[in-house]
C-alpha angles and dihedrals in degrees: 000000000000127000117301117224099176089127089063088049092053091048092051092052093047090050092055111048088158093070115083103218093198092058111087090207091062112027097071084078091069089055088052094048092049093048091049091048091053098040097068086067090066124035091214091068096220095170117096146127134287115250125192089217135033096246092064094237095119105049127181112237100213106033122099113193134201120200122211131210093262089056094251116124144205123227122213121191102215103170135065107213098203111111118256117253113208089213089068118112093228133073124262094254093050089052096052104031120094137160113200116160126215129175156318097249135179118241105279095015093100103357127297137286110246131182119260104240124196114285122257101232092207097058103019089235131111091238099122092101090054092050090049092051092048090052090049092051093048088052091047089050093050091050090050091049091053090050092049092048090050090047091051090048096052106026123110113242133196107275095030120125114230139179124227117212128195123225090259093054101259120134125226114248131198099217112236089356091303096294115160118256095258094058100051137070114278088234091071100088099194100037110168095010129118113225136175097224107111127102094202145021117273134155091282091050094057115094124192119230110227134176111247 
């Protein structure tokens, strides 16, 4: 049996009356606050949340976790999800606070240990890091789209006509449009040859890109 911190759970619940501990959309914040309260006692920050997947996008809302040096972890159910009845003869924090220990578990055996990030005050959940990641992905996708658009605009495609220029500025020319010597006038000295002798781009200096 490991240390029991139910008093910290009770104190956290009492300090946050605005959080409905029976509401799964809110009570995860209590788990985060408890983990953050416990973590300053250890620089390794072993206290976190239980996630149903390794990416932390499906977080359990009442499970506090403690990771060990061998990467196994304990799970502590710290919240009773039953709604609080004001007619009960106990306090709100005594009603909701629990400390039930399970484990240890290997990663993936019964969920995953996941860090307890800061709480998003608007939602009561620690989803700020997820929102930041989404925004970063959106920005990256926008940049990739711009690069693809530029590539489409400037790339050479099959069927395009291009000119080839040497380092000294001359353009390649397919003499007499590239016809063989037996189909051109005898006065054309270099019929059928390709020469880098032109100073500009004319019809004979334009070469078509084809797929071989």
